[in-house]
C-alpha positions in Angstrom: 31.2 -61.5 81.4 29.6 -59.3 78.6 30.6 -59.4 75.5 31.0 -56.3 73.0 30.9 -56.4 69.1 34.9 -55.6 69.4 35.1 -59.0 71.1 36.5 -62.1 68.9 33.6 -64.1 70.7 30.7 -61.2 70.1 28.5 -62.8 67.0 28.6 -59.6 65.3 32.5 -59.8 65.0 32.3 -62.8 63.1 31.7 -61.8 58.7 28.8 -63.4 57.0 30.3 -66.3 55.1 28.4 -66.1 52.1 29.2 -63.2 49.7 26.6 -61.4 47.6 28.1 -63.4 44.9 26.9 -66.7 46.3 23.8 -64.8 47.7 22.9 -64.0 44.3 23.9 -67.4 43.2 21.7 -69.2 45.6 18.5 -66.9 44.6 19.3 -67.8 40.9 19.3 -71.2 41.5 16.3 -71.1 43.9 14.2 -69.6 41.2 15.3 -71.4 38.5 16.3 -75.0 39.5 13.7 -77.6 40.8 14.4 -78.8 44.6 15.6 -82.0 43.7 18.3 -80.1 41.9 19.1 -77.5 44.3 19.3 -80.1 47.1 22.6 -81.2 45.0 23.8 -78.1 44.4 23.5 -77.7 48.4 25.5 -81.1 48.9 28.0 -79.8 46.4 29.2 -76.6 47.9 27.9 -76.8 51.3 31.4 -79.6 52.5 33.4 -76.3 51.5 31.9 -74.0 54.1 31.9 -76.8 56.7 35.2 -77.9 56.4 36.7 -74.5 57.0 34.6 -73.4 59.8 36.2 -75.1 62.4 34.9 -72.5 65.1 31.6 -72.6 64.0 31.4 -76.6 64.3 33.0 -76.5 67.7 29.8 -74.0 68.9 27.4 -76.4 67.2 29.0 -79.1 69.3 28.8 -77.2 72.4 25.3 -76.5 71.9 24.3 -79.9 70.8 26.6 -81.0 74.0 24.3 -78.8 76.1 21.2 -80.1 74.7 21.2 -83.7 74.9 22.5 -83.1 78.7 19.4 -81.1 79.3 17.2 -82.6 77.4 18.0 -86.4 77.2 15.2 -87.7 75.2 16.1 -85.2 72.5 15.8 -86.5 68.9 19.4 -85.5 67.7 21.1 -87.7 65.1 23.9 -90.0 66.4 26.4 -89.7 63.7 27.0 -86.4 61.9 24.9 -84.4 64.0 27.0 -80.9 63.2 27.0 -81.8 59.5 23.2 -82.2 59.8 23.1 -78.8 61.6 25.2 -77.1 58.9 22.9 -78.8 56.1 19.5 -77.9 57.8 21.2 -74.2 57.9 21.9 -74.4 54.0 18.2 -75.6 53.3 16.9 -73.1 55.3 18.6 -70.3 53.3 17.0 -72.1 50.1 13.8 -71.9 51.5 14.0 -68.2 52.1 14.4 -67.4 48.7 11.4 -70.3 47.8 9.1 -68.6 50.0 9.6 -65.4 48.3 9.0 -66.9 44.7 6.0 -68.5 45.8 7.4 -71.6 45.7 6.6 -72.3 49.6 3.0 -71.1 50.0 0.5 -70.7 52.8 -0.6 -73.9 52.3 2.9 -75.4 53.4 2.2 -74.1 56.5 0.8 -75.9 59.9 -0.6 -73.0 62.2 -0.4 -73.6 66.1 -2.1 -70.4 67.6 -3.7 -71.5 70.9 -4.1 -67.7 71.8 -5.7 -67.0 68.9 -3.0 -64.3 67.9 -4.6 -64.4 64.3 -7.7 -62.6 65.9 -5.7 -59.6 67.3 -4.0 -59.5 63.9 -7.3 -58.9 62.0 -8.3 -56.4 64.6 -5.1 -54.7 64.0 -6.1 -54.7 60.1 -9.8 -53.6 60.7 -9.9 -51.6 63.2 -6.4 -49.8 63.3 -5.9 -51.6 66.9 -2.4 -50.7 68.4 -0.3 -53.2 67.3 1.9 -55.6 69.3 5.7 -57.1 69.4 6.7 -60.7 68.3 10.0 -61.6 69.9 11.7 -64.6 67.9 15.0 -66.1 67.7 17.8 -67.7 65.2 15.8 -71.1 65.6 13.9 -72.3 62.7 13.3 -70.0 59.8 11.2 -66.7 60.6 11.3 -65.5 57.0 8.9 -68.2 56.3 5.9 -66.5 58.0 7.9 -62.6 57.2 6.9 -63.6 53.4 3.4 -65.2 54.3 2.6 -62.5 56.3 0.9 -61.1 52.9 -1.8 -63.7 53.2 -3.3 -61.2 55.4 -4.0 -58.1 53.6 -3.1 -54.9 55.1 -1.0 -56.4 57.9 2.1 -54.8 58.3 5.5 -56.2 60.3 8.4 -54.3 60.9 11.5 -56.3 61.4 13.9 -54.9 63.7 17.7 -55.5 63.0 21.2 -55.1 64.5 23.3 -55.7 61.9 24.0 -54.4 58.5 24.8 -58.3 57.5 20.8 -58.5 57.6 20.5 -55.7 54.8 22.7 -57.3 52.4 20.8 -60.9 52.8 17.4 -58.3 52.3 18.7 -56.7 49.4 19.5 -60.5 48.0 15.9 -61.3 48.4 14.9 -58.1 46.9 16.8 -58.9 44.1 15.2 -62.5 44.0 11.6 -61.1 43.8 10.6 -60.5 47.3 8.1 -57.6 48.3 8.9 -54.4 49.8 10.8 -56.0 53.4 9.8 -53.5 56.3 13.2 -53.6 57.9 14.4 -51.2 60.5 18.3 -50.7 62.1 18.0 -50.6 65.8 21.8 -50.2 66.2 21.0 -47.0 67.9 17.7 -46.5 69.7 17.5 -42.6 69.5 14.5 -40.5 70.4 13.4 -39.8 66.9 13.4 -44.2 66.0 11.7 -44.5 69.2 9.0 -41.9 68.2 8.7 -43.7 64.6 8.1 -46.9 65.7 5.5 -45.7 68.4 3.6 -44.2 65.4 3.9 -47.8 63.4 2.2 -49.3 66.4 -0.6 -46.9 66.5 -1.2 -47.5 63.3 -1.9 -50.9 63.9 1.5 -52.3 62.3 3.5 -55.1 64.4 7.1 -55.6 65.2 9.2 -58.3 65.0 13.0 -58.7 67.3 15.0 -61.2 68.1 16.1 -61.8 71.5 18.3 -64.1 71.5 21.8 -62.2 70.6 23.7 -59.7 72.8 23.7 -55.9 71.6 26.5 -54.8 68.8 27.0 -51.9 71.1 26.8 -51.6 75.0 26.2 -54.2 78.1 22.8 -54.2 78.4 22.3 -57.6 79.0 21.1 -59.8 81.4 21.9 -63.4 82.9 19.6 -66.4 82.5 19.7 -70.0 82.6 19.7 -71.7 79.1 20.2 -75.4 78.7 21.6 -75.6 81.8 24.3 -73.1 81.9 24.6 -69.4 82.2 24.2 -67.3 79.3 23.4 -63.7 78.2 20.5 -62.5 76.5 20.0 -58.9 75.7 17.6 -56.2 77.6 16.7 -54.6 74.7 13.5 -56.1 73.5 11.9 -55.7 76.9 13.3 -52.5 77.6 11.7 -51.8 74.2 8.4 -53.5 74.8 8.4 -51.3 78.1 8.8 -47.9 76.7 6.5 -48.6 73.4 3.6 -50.3 75.9 3.3 -53.1 73.8 2.2 -56.8 74.4 4.6 -59.5 73.5 4.1 -62.4 71.6 6.7 -65.0 70.6 7.1 -66.9 67.0 8.8 -69.6 65.9 9.0 -71.1 62.3 10.1 -74.9 62.2 10.6 -77.2 59.3 9.1 -80.7 60.0 9.7 -82.6 56.8 8.8 -80.7 53.8 6.5 -78.0 55.6 6.9 -75.4 58.7 5.3 -75.2 61.5 4.2 -71.9 63.0 4.2 -71.4 66.9 2.4 -68.4 67.7 2.0 -67.9 71.8 1.1 -65.1 74.1 4.2 -64.3 76.0 3.6 -61.4 78.3 1.1 -58.3 78.6 2.8 -55.0 78.3 6.0 -54.8 80.9 5.7 -52.6 83.8 8.1 -51.5 86.4 9.3 -49.5 89.2 12.7 -47.9 89.2 13.9 -50.4 92.0 12.4 -53.4 90.6 13.2 -52.8 86.4 16.0 -55.6 86.3 14.2 -58.0 88.3 11.8 -57.6 85.6 13.5 -57.6 82.5 15.5 -61.0 83.8 12.2 -62.6 84.7 11.3 -61.9 81.3 14.6 -63.1 79.5 14.7 -66.3 81.5 10.8 -66.9 80.6 12.0 -66.4 77.0 15.0 -68.8 77.5 12.8 -71.6 78.8 10.5 -71.0 75.5 13.6 -71.0 73.5 14.6 -74.6 75.2 11.0 -76.1 74.2 11.6 -74.6 70.5 15.1 -76.4 70.3 13.4 -79.9 71.7 11.2 -80.0 69.0 13.5 -79.0 66.4 17.4 -79.4 67.8 18.7 -79.0 64.1 17.2 -75.8 63.6 19.7 -73.8 65.9 21.2 -71.1 63.8 23.5 -69.3 66.3 26.9 -70.4 65.0 29.0 -68.7 67.6 30.3 -69.4 71.4 26.7 -68.3 72.6 27.9 -69.3 76.2 31.3 -67.4 75.8 32.9 -71.0 76.8 35.9 -70.1 74.7 36.1 -66.2 75.6 40.1 -65.4 76.3 41.0 -65.1 80.2 
């Protein structure tokens, strides 16, 4: 069953739990507190959010149960696993502020780029070669690579978002010292926006879009098998790539100990289809992404940050 933003089980129906005040407070603490003191602050505040979020706790428990069942060798803690996932999310938020304040630097990043996507990035900068699309998910911390992209002078990464929530968070980042953030609202993909995105790609700029949350409006989803059970993923990223004639790459940024691992991988060439097989091609791309997402969840099981009913298990009948 497809969910819309009006459904109580849709991710967009859940208000962000952090107010603007708490976002500014986090930015201030990340700027002025040493890491040890910041961690103590996290431990002091997080129990309130944990105890007052029964729905989110249940959804994370559902995810962990599916992950254990699908990947029996996954490294999940036996005790307090749900709490540990909430804690990982809180630490990820503070890291998002810290990286823009240069407390996390390029030296803290380990790069895994077997397909040498960095070479494509360099060509985009040097030769204004046609840009490409990064596909990401709410797993790990893509904010880290978004900030460290400035290591490549002249490289422009436009982040496509589906929610006004993201704009409030990015405003807090800017107030904390973030450089200009190329954020594009894509709730409605009209002709003007598509033309603008096409021009950006032609200038050698790249796009990034999450492919693990269904649309705010409409029912353009496709069914996949994820962690052993049926789930819905959006068609939008694949349709966008086909219309813009852009190759697809995956990007995941996972925290290991006190460093981040940036995983880049070529995912697919420019999607091409006929009218008769379009849905089949889109379903294939979505399933391949679900498989890639499973592999990343195995590497960082506590860094899955979709705190809602992803499999629609608790939908009203």
